[in-house]
C-alpha positions in Angstrom: 30.8 6.7 8.6 32.5 9.4 11.4 29.0 10.2 12.4 28.3 6.8 13.1 31.0 6.9 15.4 30.2 10.5 16.9 27.9 9.3 19.7 25.3 11.3 18.6 24.0 8.1 16.9 22.1 5.6 19.2 20.9 3.4 16.5 20.0 3.5 12.6 16.8 3.1 10.6 17.3 1.3 7.5 15.6 1.6 4.1 15.8 -1.6 2.9 15.1 -1.3 -0.5 17.9 0.9 -0.8 20.2 -2.3 -0.2 18.1 -4.0 -3.1 17.9 -4.7 -6.7 14.5 -5.1 -8.2 13.6 -7.9 -11.2 11.4 -9.7 -12.8 11.6 -13.7 -13.1 8.9 -14.6 -15.3 5.4 -12.7 -14.5 6.6 -12.5 -10.6 8.6 -9.9 -9.2 11.3 -10.1 -6.8 13.4 -8.3 -5.0 16.7 -9.0 -3.9 19.8 -7.7 -1.6 22.8 -7.0 -3.3 25.3 -8.8 -1.2 28.1 -6.3 -1.3 25.9 -3.6 -0.5 24.8 -5.0 2.4 28.2 -5.9 3.5 29.0 -2.1 3.3 26.2 -0.9 5.4 27.0 -3.7 8.1 30.3 -2.1 8.3 28.9 1.7 8.2 26.5 1.2 11.5 28.9 -1.7 12.6 27.9 -2.9 15.9 24.8 0.2 16.2 20.8 -1.4 16.3 18.8 -1.1 13.2 15.1 -0.4 12.6 13.7 -1.1 9.3 11.8 1.4 7.4 10.1 0.0 4.8 8.6 2.0 1.3 7.3 -1.0 -0.9 4.9 -2.7 1.7 2.1 -0.8 -0.1 -0.2 -1.9 3.0 -3.3 -0.2 2.0 -3.6 -1.7 -1.6 -7.2 -3.0 -2.5 -5.5 -6.0 -4.3 -3.0 -7.2 -1.6 0.1 -5.9 -0.3 2.9 -6.2 -2.3 4.7 -10.2 -1.4 8.0 -9.6 -2.9 9.2 -7.1 -0.4 7.9 -9.6 2.3 9.5 -12.1 0.8 12.7 -9.3 1.4 11.7 -8.7 4.4 12.0 -12.5 5.4 15.9 -12.6 4.4 16.5 -9.1 5.7 15.6 -10.2 9.0 17.6 -13.2 9.2 21.2 -11.5 7.8 20.5 -8.9 10.2 17.9 -8.1 13.0 16.0 -5.7 14.1 14.5 -4.5 17.0 11.3 -3.0 15.8 10.2 -2.4 11.6 7.9 0.1 10.0 5.9 0.9 6.8 4.0 4.1 5.4 0.1 4.4 5.3 -0.4 3.8 2.5 -1.1 2.2 -0.9 1.3 3.1 -4.6 0.4 -0.1 -6.5 -2.7 -0.9 -8.6 -4.2 -4.0 -10.1 -2.7 -3.2 -13.9 -4.2 -5.1 -17.3 -3.5 -9.5 -17.3 -3.0 -9.8 -13.6 0.1 -7.4 -13.5 0.7 -4.7 -10.9 1.1 -1.4 -11.8 3.8 1.3 -10.0 2.2 5.1 -9.0 5.3 6.1 -8.0 4.2 7.6 -4.3 2.2 6.6 -1.4 -1.4 7.7 -1.8 -3.8 8.3 1.3 -6.1 5.6 2.2 -9.6 6.7 2.5 -11.0 7.0 6.1 -13.3 4.3 6.0 -14.6 0.9 7.9 -13.4 -1.0 5.4 -9.8 0.3 5.1 -9.7 0.5 8.7 -10.4 -3.5 8.9 -8.7 -4.5 5.6 -5.2 -3.1 6.6 -5.3 -4.2 10.3 -5.5 -7.5 9.6 -2.8 -7.5 7.4 -1.2 -5.6 9.8 -2.1 -7.6 12.7 -0.3 -10.3 10.2 3.0 -8.4 10.0 3.1 -8.1 13.2 2.6 -11.9 14.1 5.3 -12.8 11.5 8.1 -11.1 12.4 7.6 -11.0 16.0 9.3 -7.7 16.4 7.4 -4.3 16.9 5.5 -3.0 13.8 4.7 0.2 13.3 2.7 2.6 10.7 3.9 5.9 9.8 1.1 8.9 9.9 1.0 9.8 6.0 1.2 13.5 3.9 -1.0 13.7 2.4 -1.8 16.1 -0.9 -5.4 15.1 -2.1 -9.1 16.4 -0.3 -12.5 15.0 0.4 -11.3 11.3 0.2 -14.4 9.0 0.7 -15.0 8.2 4.5 -17.3 6.9 7.0 -18.2 9.1 10.2 -16.9 6.5 12.4 -13.5 7.1 11.0 -13.5 10.7 10.4 -10.0 11.2 8.8 -6.8 10.4 9.3 -6.0 10.2 12.5 -9.4 7.9 13.2 -8.1 5.7 10.8 -4.9 5.2 12.5 -6.9 4.7 15.6 -9.4 2.1 14.1 -5.9 0.2 12.9 -4.0 0.1 15.7 -7.5 -1.1 18.2 -7.9 -3.7 15.3 -4.2 -5.4 15.3 -2.2 -4.1 18.2 0.4 -2.4 16.1 1.8 0.7 16.7 2.4 4.6 15.9 5.3 5.8 13.9 4.3 9.4 14.7 5.8 12.0 11.6 5.6 15.8 12.9 7.1 16.3 9.7 3.6 14.9 7.9 2.0 16.3 10.8 3.5 20.2 9.3 2.8 19.0 5.9 -0.6 18.8 6.3 -0.7 21.9 8.9 0.0 23.8 5.9 -1.5 22.5 2.9 -5.1 22.5 4.5 -4.9 25.0 7.5 -5.2 22.4 10.4 -3.6 23.4 13.8 0.0 20.7 14.1 -0.9 20.7 18.0 -5.1 19.7 17.6 -3.9 16.5 15.8 -0.8 16.1 18.4 -3.4 15.7 21.0 -5.7 13.3 18.9 -3.2 11.2 17.8 -2.4 8.3 19.8 0.5 9.3 21.7 0.5 5.6 23.5 1.1 3.9 21.2 3.9 6.1 19.8 7.5 3.7 19.5 9.3 6.1 17.2 9.6 9.5 16.2 10.5 11.1 12.8 11.6 14.6 12.2 12.9 16.2 8.9 12.1 19.2 6.7 11.4 20.0 2.9 10.5 22.2 0.6 7.7 24.3 -1.1 6.7 23.7 -4.5 3.5 23.7 -6.9 1.9 25.8 -3.9 2.6 22.8 -1.5 4.6 22.6 1.1 6.1 19.0 0.7 8.2 16.3 2.6 10.7 15.9 0.7 13.7 15.0 3.3 15.9 17.2 2.2 15.5 20.7 4.1 16.9 21.4 7.9 13.6 21.1 10.3 11.9 23.8 10.5 11.1 25.5 13.8 7.3 24.4 14.1 8.5 20.6 14.0 11.1 21.2 16.6 8.5 22.8 18.9 5.8 20.1 18.1 9.1 17.6 19.4 9.4 19.4 22.7 5.6 18.9 22.8 4.9 15.7 21.3 7.9 13.7 23.5 6.4 14.6 26.9 3.0 12.8 25.8 4.4 9.8 24.3 5.7 7.6 27.1 6.2 4.5 24.9 9.0 6.6 22.3 12.3 4.4 21.7 13.6 7.3 19.6 13.4 10.0 17.4 14.9 9.8 13.7 16.0 12.6 11.8 14.8 12.1 7.9 17.4 12.9 4.8 17.6 11.8 1.3 21.2 10.8 0.5 22.1 13.3 -1.9 20.9 16.0 0.6 22.9 14.4 3.5 26.5 15.3 1.2 25.1 18.5 0.6 24.2 20.0 4.6 27.4 17.9 5.5 28.7 16.4 8.6 28.8 19.6 10.8 24.9 20.8 10.2 23.9 16.9 10.4 25.2 16.7 14.0 23.5 19.7 15.0 20.3 19.0 14.1 21.3 16.0 15.6 22.7 17.4 18.7 19.6 19.8 19.1 17.0 16.3 18.6 19.4 14.4 21.4 19.3 17.8 24.0 15.4 17.5 23.4 15.4 13.9 24.4 17.6 14.3 27.4 15.5 17.7 28.4 11.4 15.5 27.8 13.1 12.5 29.8 14.4 14.2 32.5 11.5 16.1 33.0 
């Protein structure tokens, strides 16, 4: 809790599912806020503003988004209003037998097609209307190549642009995801930044990862790589609407890393932030 009172934290990003429990009611899945965990989170964050970063909406699922997440977020906003909220641009549920929904475990990339852009764009517009605060989609790290694509969309950056043009939503630019894709697919990360809709970026993520089975994984389980710091320095002056930078960590990694090292990462991020704004 001391870290939240240190002056190094200006706002907190909350993943609401971490203070919820999921259960089945008949054939319906319900995500419920656990009051004790909500109280603990409120006490920890105190008066700091919060933003929400969800993982369960599955906005790219062809059969529809996760209604249990939306119902939970309705209740969350009433209990703890957020400044903006975000989700991953991907899908993690597929249709099962007898109308059931199957979890695939991790967000999977959406093919950069006109159909996908229209479907997700309309859903993002509905989310913007529902909560009346900015809604952000996060550019994904992806490990699958040769997805079906339309020439008019091109790739994941083209998909992000098409969705934002249709919906009016904003971009959560995850620099570590871009770093992952650069290592795994031989892409120049600075070229990706130059192509991204930087005027629509409201939030930036930095994080670390690890190598596994020949891939660099977006694991949120290491300190920020030097190239990601360079990407942050490169991006901030070019993204005038950015309202915050978040250092992402898994709970276990945060405990192992310790408050001193976390403070060092936050100080470096703050220094880059203030330098870019002064410039």
